[in-house]
Structures are given as C-alpha cells and as structure tokens.
PDB file of the backbone (N, CA, C, O) and the ligand in Angstrom, with CONECT records:
HET     ZN  A 101       1
ATOM      1  N   MET A   1     175.277 -97.515   8.335  1.00  0.00           N
ATOM      2  CA  MET A   1     175.181 -98.261   9.599  1.00  0.00           C
ATOM      3  C   MET A   1     176.165 -99.424   9.594  1.00  0.00           C
ATOM      4  O   MET A   1     176.373-100.066   8.564  1.00  0.00           O
ATOM      5  N   THR A   2     176.758 -99.686  10.729  1.00  0.00           N
ATOM      6  CA  THR A   2     177.658-100.811  10.845  1.00  0.00           C
ATOM      7  C   THR A   2     176.960-101.944  11.579  1.00  0.00           C
ATOM      8  O   THR A   2     176.246-101.717  12.555  1.00  0.00           O
ATOM      9  N   GLY A   3     177.169-103.163  11.103  1.00  0.00           N
ATOM     10  CA  GLY A   3     176.501-104.288  11.743  1.00  0.00           C
ATOM     11  C   GLY A   3     177.294-104.811  12.930  1.00  0.00           C
ATOM     12  O   GLY A   3     178.496-104.574  13.054  1.00  0.00           O
ATOM     13  N   GLY A   4     176.598-105.521  13.789  1.00  0.00           N
ATOM     14  CA  GLY A   4     177.273-106.143  14.919  1.00  0.00           C
ATOM     15  C   GLY A   4     177.554-105.196  16.065  1.00  0.00           C
ATOM     16  O   GLY A   4     178.289-105.547  16.988  1.00  0.00           O
ATOM     17  N   ALA A   5     176.993-104.017  16.027  1.00  0.00           N
ATOM     18  CA  ALA A   5     177.242-103.082  17.116  1.00  0.00           C
ATOM     19  C   ALA A   5     176.273-103.316  18.263  1.00  0.00           C
ATOM     20  O   ALA A   5     175.074-103.479  18.038  1.00  0.00           O
ATOM     21  N   GLY A   6     176.771-103.334  19.469  1.00  0.00           N
ATOM     22  CA  GLY A   6     175.900-103.435  20.626  1.00  0.00           C
ATOM     23  C   GLY A   6     176.004-104.775  21.326  1.00  0.00           C
ATOM     24  O   GLY A   6     176.419-104.830  22.483  1.00  0.00           O
ATOM     25  N   ILE A   7     175.638-105.853  20.658  1.00  0.00           N
ATOM     26  CA  ILE A   7     175.637-107.159  21.315  1.00  0.00           C
ATOM     27  C   ILE A   7     176.783-108.028  20.803  1.00  0.00           C
ATOM     28  O   ILE A   7     176.778-108.465  19.652  1.00  0.00           O
ATOM     29  N   PRO A   8     177.754-108.272  21.664  1.00  0.00           N
ATOM     30  CA  PRO A   8     178.891-109.128  21.291  1.00  0.00           C
ATOM     31  C   PRO A   8     178.418-110.550  21.012  1.00  0.00           C
ATOM     32  O   PRO A   8     177.425-111.009  21.578  1.00  0.00           O
ATOM     33  N   GLU A   9     179.125-111.224  20.153  1.00  0.00           N
ATOM     34  CA  GLU A   9     178.749-112.594  19.829  1.00  0.00           C
ATOM     35  C   GLU A   9     178.874-113.502  21.058  1.00  0.00           C
ATOM     36  O   GLU A   9     179.843-113.398  21.810  1.00  0.00           O
ATOM     37  N   GLY A  10     177.914-114.375  21.256  1.00  0.00           N
ATOM     38  CA  GLY A  10     177.972-115.304  22.366  1.00  0.00           C
ATOM     39  C   GLY A  10     177.334-114.771  23.635  1.00  0.00           C
ATOM     40  O   GLY A  10     177.250-115.478  24.639  1.00  0.00           O
ATOM     41  N   VAL A  11     176.886-113.533  23.592  1.00  0.00           N
ATOM     42  CA  VAL A  11     176.251-112.965  24.778  1.00  0.00           C
ATOM     43  C   VAL A  11     174.735-112.986  24.609  1.00  0.00           C
ATOM     44  O   VAL A  11     174.194-112.456  23.639  1.00  0.00           O
ATOM     45  N   ASP A  12     174.083-113.594  25.550  1.00  0.00           N
ATOM     46  CA  ASP A  12     172.629-113.668  25.493  1.00  0.00           C
ATOM     47  C   ASP A  12     172.013-112.306  25.815  1.00  0.00           C
ATOM     48  O   ASP A  12     172.611-111.486  26.512  1.00  0.00           O
ATOM     49  N   ALA A  13     170.828-112.087  25.301  1.00  0.00           N
ATOM     50  CA  ALA A  13     170.142-110.837  25.605  1.00  0.00           C
ATOM     51  C   ALA A  13     169.906-110.736  27.112  1.00  0.00           C
ATOM     52  O   ALA A  13     169.619-111.739  27.766  1.00  0.00           O
ATOM     53  N   GLY A  14     170.023-109.559  27.646  1.00  0.00           N
ATOM     54  CA  GLY A  14     169.815-109.401  29.071  1.00  0.00           C
ATOM     55  C   GLY A  14     170.978-108.715  29.749  1.00  0.00           C
ATOM     56  O   GLY A  14     170.989-108.555  30.969  1.00  0.00           O
ATOM     57  N   GLY A  15     171.961-108.308  28.958  1.00  0.00           N
ATOM     58  CA  GLY A  15     173.116-107.647  29.536  1.00  0.00           C
ATOM     59  C   GLY A  15     172.798-106.249  30.016  1.00  0.00           C
ATOM     60  O   GLY A  15     173.254-105.828  31.079  1.00  0.00           O
ATOM     61  N   ASP A  16     172.017-105.535  29.234  1.00  0.00           N
ATOM     62  CA  ASP A  16     171.649-104.173  29.598  1.00  0.00           C
ATOM     63  C   ASP A  16     170.227-104.132  30.114  1.00  0.00           C
ATOM     64  O   ASP A  16     169.280-104.332  29.354  1.00  0.00           O
ATOM     65  N   ALA A  17     170.076-103.879  31.378  1.00  0.00           N
ATOM     66  CA  ALA A  17     168.741-103.889  31.986  1.00  0.00           C
ATOM     67  C   ALA A  17     167.830-102.851  31.344  1.00  0.00           C
ATOM     68  O   ALA A  17     166.628-103.076  31.205  1.00  0.00           O
ATOM     69  N   ALA A  18     168.393-101.730  30.959  1.00  0.00           N
ATOM     70  CA  ALA A  18     167.577-100.660  30.383  1.00  0.00           C
ATOM     71  C   ALA A  18     166.858-101.122  29.121  1.00  0.00           C
ATOM     72  O   ALA A  18     165.759-100.662  28.809  1.00  0.00           O
ATOM     73  N   CYS A  19     167.496-102.033  28.407  1.00  0.00           N
ATOM     74  CA  CYS A  19     166.901-102.528  27.180  1.00  0.00           C
ATOM     75  C   CYS A  19     165.669-103.382  27.463  1.00  0.00           C
ATOM     76  O   CYS A  19     164.824-103.584  26.591  1.00  0.00           O
ATOM     77  N   TRP A  20     165.582-103.873  28.682  1.00  0.00           N
ATOM     78  CA  TRP A  20     164.486-104.774  29.030  1.00  0.00           C
ATOM     79  C   TRP A  20     163.289-104.026  29.593  1.00  0.00           C
ATOM     80  O   TRP A  20     162.194-104.584  29.669  1.00  0.00           O
ATOM     81  N   LEU A  21     163.475-102.793  29.981  1.00  0.00           N
ATOM     82  CA  LEU A  21     162.382-102.053  30.611  1.00  0.00           C
ATOM     83  C   LEU A  21     161.165-101.991  29.704  1.00  0.00           C
ATOM     84  O   LEU A  21     160.027-102.098  30.162  1.00  0.00           O
ATOM     85  N   GLY A  22     161.416-101.817  28.411  1.00  0.00           N
ATOM     86  CA  GLY A  22     160.313-101.716  27.473  1.00  0.00           C
ATOM     87  C   GLY A  22     159.696-103.055  27.145  1.00  0.00           C
ATOM     88  O   GLY A  22     158.679-103.130  26.457  1.00  0.00           O
ATOM     89  N   LEU A  23     160.319-104.118  27.642  1.00  0.00           N
ATOM     90  CA  LEU A  23     159.819-105.454  27.331  1.00  0.00           C
ATOM     91  C   LEU A  23     159.109-106.082  28.521  1.00  0.00           C
ATOM     92  O   LEU A  23     158.658-107.226  28.452  1.00  0.00           O
ATOM     93  N   LEU A  24     159.014-105.329  29.611  1.00  0.00           N
ATOM     94  CA  LEU A  24     158.393-105.882  30.801  1.00  0.00           C
ATOM     95  C   LEU A  24     156.934-105.477  30.902  1.00  0.00           C
ATOM     96  O   LEU A  24     156.562-104.349  30.579  1.00  0.00           O
ATOM     97  N   CYS A  25     156.107-106.426  31.360  1.00  0.00           N
ATOM     98  CA  CYS A  25     154.696-106.124  31.565  1.00  0.00           C
ATOM     99  C   CYS A  25     154.560-105.111  32.701  1.00  0.00           C
ATOM    100  O   CYS A  25     155.115-105.324  33.779  1.00  0.00           O
ATOM    101  N   PRO A  26     153.839-104.027  32.484  1.00  0.00           N
ATOM    102  CA  PRO A  26     153.674-103.000  33.512  1.00  0.00           C
ATOM    103  C   PRO A  26     152.852-103.498  34.686  1.00  0.00           C
ATOM    104  O   PRO A  26     152.895-102.920  35.772  1.00  0.00           O
ATOM    105  N   ASP A  27     152.102-104.574  34.468  1.00  0.00           N
ATOM    106  CA  ASP A  27     151.239-105.097  35.529  1.00  0.00           C
ATOM    107  C   ASP A  27     151.932-106.138  36.401  1.00  0.00           C
ATOM    108  O   ASP A  27     151.932-106.027  37.627  1.00  0.00           O
ATOM    109  N   CYS A  28     152.518-107.146  35.768  1.00  0.00           N
ATOM    110  CA  CYS A  28     153.087-108.247  36.548  1.00  0.00           C
ATOM    111  C   CYS A  28     154.601-108.331  36.423  1.00  0.00           C
ATOM    112  O   CYS A  28     155.248-109.071  37.165  1.00  0.00           O
ATOM    113  N   GLY A  29     155.166-107.577  35.488  1.00  0.00           N
ATOM    114  CA  GLY A  29     156.620-107.555  35.365  1.00  0.00           C
ATOM    115  C   GLY A  29     157.186-108.691  34.540  1.00  0.00           C
ATOM    116  O   GLY A  29     158.403-108.845  34.438  1.00  0.00           O
ATOM    117  N   ALA A  30     156.309-109.488  33.949  1.00  0.00           N
ATOM    118  CA  ALA A  30     156.793-110.586  33.113  1.00  0.00           C
ATOM    119  C   ALA A  30     157.454-110.034  31.859  1.00  0.00           C
ATOM    120  O   ALA A  30     157.048-109.001  31.328  1.00  0.00           O
ATOM    121  N   VAL A  31     158.477-110.740  31.396  1.00  0.00           N
ATOM    122  CA  VAL A  31     159.140-110.317  30.163  1.00  0.00           C
ATOM    123  C   VAL A  31     158.242-110.615  28.972  1.00  0.00           C
ATOM    124  O   VAL A  31     157.700-111.713  28.842  1.00  0.00           O
ATOM    125  N   ARG A  32     158.095-109.626  28.114  1.00  0.00           N
ATOM    126  CA  ARG A  32     157.229-109.793  26.955  1.00  0.00           C
ATOM    127  C   ARG A  32     157.788-110.845  26.003  1.00  0.00           C
ATOM    128  O   ARG A  32     158.920-110.733  25.531  1.00  0.00           O
ATOM    129  N   GLU A  33     157.000-111.844  25.734  1.00  0.00           N
ATOM    130  CA  GLU A  33     157.400-112.866  24.762  1.00  0.00           C
ATOM    131  C   GLU A  33     156.229-113.246  23.889  1.00  0.00           C
ATOM    132  O   GLU A  33     155.167-113.619  24.387  1.00  0.00           O
ATOM    133  N   PRO A  34     156.422-113.152  22.580  1.00  0.00           N
ATOM    134  CA  PRO A  34     157.588-112.573  21.919  1.00  0.00           C
ATOM    135  C   PRO A  34     157.631-111.064  22.124  1.00  0.00           C
ATOM    136  O   PRO A  34     156.684-110.476  22.647  1.00  0.00           O
ATOM    137  N   ALA A  35     158.704-110.453  21.720  1.00  0.00           N
ATOM    138  CA  ALA A  35     158.901-109.029  21.964  1.00  0.00           C
ATOM    139  C   ALA A  35     157.840-108.175  21.281  1.00  0.00           C
ATOM    140  O   ALA A  35     157.634-107.016  21.640  1.00  0.00           O
ATOM    141  N   THR A  36     157.177-108.757  20.301  1.00  0.00           N
ATOM    142  CA  THR A  36     156.170-108.009  19.548  1.00  0.00           C
ATOM    143  C   THR A  36     154.758-108.323  20.029  1.00  0.00           C
ATOM    144  O   THR A  36     153.778-107.881  19.429  1.00  0.00           O
ATOM    145  N   ALA A  37     154.656-109.093  21.123  1.00  0.00           N
ATOM    146  CA  ALA A  37     153.349-109.472  21.638  1.00  0.00           C
ATOM    147  C   ALA A  37     152.538-108.240  22.008  1.00  0.00           C
ATOM    148  O   ALA A  37     153.070-107.255  22.522  1.00  0.00           O
ATOM    149  N   ALA A  38     151.243-108.315  21.737  1.00  0.00           N
ATOM    150  CA  ALA A  38     150.368-107.179  22.022  1.00  0.00           C
ATOM    151  C   ALA A  38     149.812-107.256  23.436  1.00  0.00           C
ATOM    152  O   ALA A  38     149.306-106.271  23.973  1.00  0.00           O
ATOM    153  N   GLU A  39     149.912-108.436  24.030  1.00  0.00           N
ATOM    154  CA  GLU A  39     149.439-108.571  25.396  1.00  0.00           C
ATOM    155  C   GLU A  39     150.321-109.542  26.178  1.00  0.00           C
ATOM    156  O   GLU A  39     151.019-110.378  25.605  1.00  0.00           O
ATOM    157  N   CYS A  40     150.270-109.407  27.499  1.00  0.00           N
ATOM    158  CA  CYS A  40     151.119-110.223  28.364  1.00  0.00           C
ATOM    159  C   CYS A  40     150.687-111.678  28.330  1.00  0.00           C
ATOM    160  O   CYS A  40     149.502-111.998  28.418  1.00  0.00           O
ATOM    161  N   TRP A  41     151.679-112.554  28.200  1.00  0.00           N
ATOM    162  CA  TRP A  41     151.374-113.981  28.163  1.00  0.00           C
ATOM    163  C   TRP A  41     150.982-114.483  29.547  1.00  0.00           C
ATOM    164  O   TRP A  41     150.354-115.534  29.675  1.00  0.00           O
ATOM    165  N   ARG A  42     151.350-113.735  30.581  1.00  0.00           N
ATOM    166  CA  ARG A  42     151.104-114.205  31.942  1.00  0.00           C
ATOM    167  C   ARG A  42     149.773-113.695  32.488  1.00  0.00           C
ATOM    168  O   ARG A  42     148.956-114.478  32.973  1.00  0.00           O
ATOM    169  N   CYS A  43     149.557-112.391  32.411  1.00  0.00           N
ATOM    170  CA  CYS A  43     148.353-111.830  33.024  1.00  0.00           C
ATOM    171  C   CYS A  43     147.368-111.299  31.993  1.00  0.00           C
ATOM    172  O   CYS A  43     146.236-110.961  32.339  1.00  0.00           O
ATOM    173  N   GLY A  44     147.784-111.218  30.726  1.00  0.00           N
ATOM    174  CA  GLY A  44     146.868-110.806  29.679  1.00  0.00           C
ATOM    175  C   GLY A  44     146.716-109.303  29.549  1.00  0.00           C
ATOM    176  O   GLY A  44     145.875-108.830  28.784  1.00  0.00           O
ATOM    177  N   ALA A  45     147.514-108.548  30.283  1.00  0.00           N
ATOM    178  CA  ALA A  45     147.440-107.101  30.205  1.00  0.00           C
ATOM    179  C   ALA A  45     147.901-106.612  28.834  1.00  0.00           C
ATOM    180  O   ALA A  45     148.817-107.177  28.235  1.00  0.00           O
ATOM    181  N   ALA A  46     147.260-105.567  28.353  1.00  0.00           N
ATOM    182  CA  ALA A  46     147.664-105.005  27.067  1.00  0.00           C
ATOM    183  C   ALA A  46     149.010-104.326  27.207  1.00  0.00           C
ATOM    184  O   ALA A  46     149.235-103.545  28.132  1.00  0.00           O
ATOM    185  N   LEU A  47     149.911-104.636  26.271  1.00  0.00           N
ATOM    186  CA  LEU A  47     151.243-104.052  26.324  1.00  0.00           C
ATOM    187  C   LEU A  47     151.371-102.958  25.268  1.00  0.00           C
ATOM    188  O   LEU A  47     151.149-103.203  24.082  1.00  0.00           O
ATOM    189  N   PRO A  48     151.726-101.761  25.702  1.00  0.00           N
ATOM    190  CA  PRO A  48     151.880-100.643  24.774  1.00  0.00           C
ATOM    191  C   PRO A  48     153.031-100.876  23.820  1.00  0.00           C
ATOM    192  O   PRO A  48     154.089-101.375  24.204  1.00  0.00           O
ATOM    193  N   ARG A  49     152.812-100.512  22.587  1.00  0.00           N
ATOM    194  CA  ARG A  49     153.889-100.666  21.597  1.00  0.00           C
ATOM    195  C   ARG A  49     154.430 -99.284  21.267  1.00  0.00           C
ATOM    196  O   ARG A  49     154.030 -98.646  20.293  1.00  0.00           O
ATOM    197  N   ASP A  50     155.352 -98.847  22.111  1.00  0.00           N
ATOM    198  CA  ASP A  50     155.897 -97.500  21.912  1.00  0.00           C
ATOM    199  C   ASP A  50     157.238 -97.543  21.203  1.00  0.00           C
ATOM    200  O   ASP A  50     157.895 -96.516  21.030  1.00  0.00           O
ATOM    201  N   ARG A  51     157.633 -98.720  20.801  1.00  0.00           N
ATOM    202  CA  ARG A  51     158.919 -98.834  20.114  1.00  0.00           C
ATOM    203  C   ARG A  51     158.713 -99.439  18.734  1.00  0.00           C
ATOM    204  O   ARG A  51     158.283-100.585  18.597  1.00  0.00           O
ATOM    205  N   ASP A  52     159.022 -98.660  17.735  1.00  0.00           N
ATOM    206  CA  ASP A  52     158.890 -99.154  16.382  1.00  0.00           C
ATOM    207  C   ASP A  52     160.044-100.085  16.041  1.00  0.00           C
ATOM    208  O   ASP A  52     161.182 -99.862  16.452  1.00  0.00           O
ATOM    209  N   SER A  53     159.738-101.118  15.293  1.00  0.00           N
ATOM    210  CA  SER A  53     160.789-102.026  14.875  1.00  0.00           C
ATOM    211  C   SER A  53     161.660-101.358  13.814  1.00  0.00           C
ATOM    212  O   SER A  53     161.152-100.712  12.897  1.00  0.00           O
ATOM    213  N   PRO A  54     162.966-101.519  13.948  1.00  0.00           N
ATOM    214  CA  PRO A  54     163.887-100.909  12.974  1.00  0.00           C
ATOM    215  C   PRO A  54     163.763-101.545  11.601  1.00  0.00           C
ATOM    216  O   PRO A  54     164.465-101.149  10.671  1.00  0.00           O
TER     217      PRO A  54
HETATM  218 ZN    ZN A 101     151.570-109.290  32.829  1.00  0.00          ZN2+
END
C-alpha cells in the first residue's frame, strides 16, 4: 500500500460527497461525529456501522 493516496495535503475532509454518505445520520442528516459514534449526536438515532475501520 502507498501512503498519502486520496486526500491531498491541505485539503479538508469533504471533497468527495460520496465519502460522507456513510457518515450522515439517516434520520436527521447530521454528520456523524466522531465518525465512530454509535448514535447521532443531534437526534440520538442509532447509526449503523457498516464500514469496518482499516
Ligand atoms: Zn440524527
């Protein structure tokens, strides 16, 4: 594996919308924070963890 692939230095997360789809609350659309949160910080909805951490 090569490091540094995907996100150029100096670019904040949010460039690729598709990457955010899995981080959005299905109920209210809030961005999951932190990304590993088990429930929405805004509405408290349970967030599915369908993406394993690398
Ligand atoms: Zn929510």
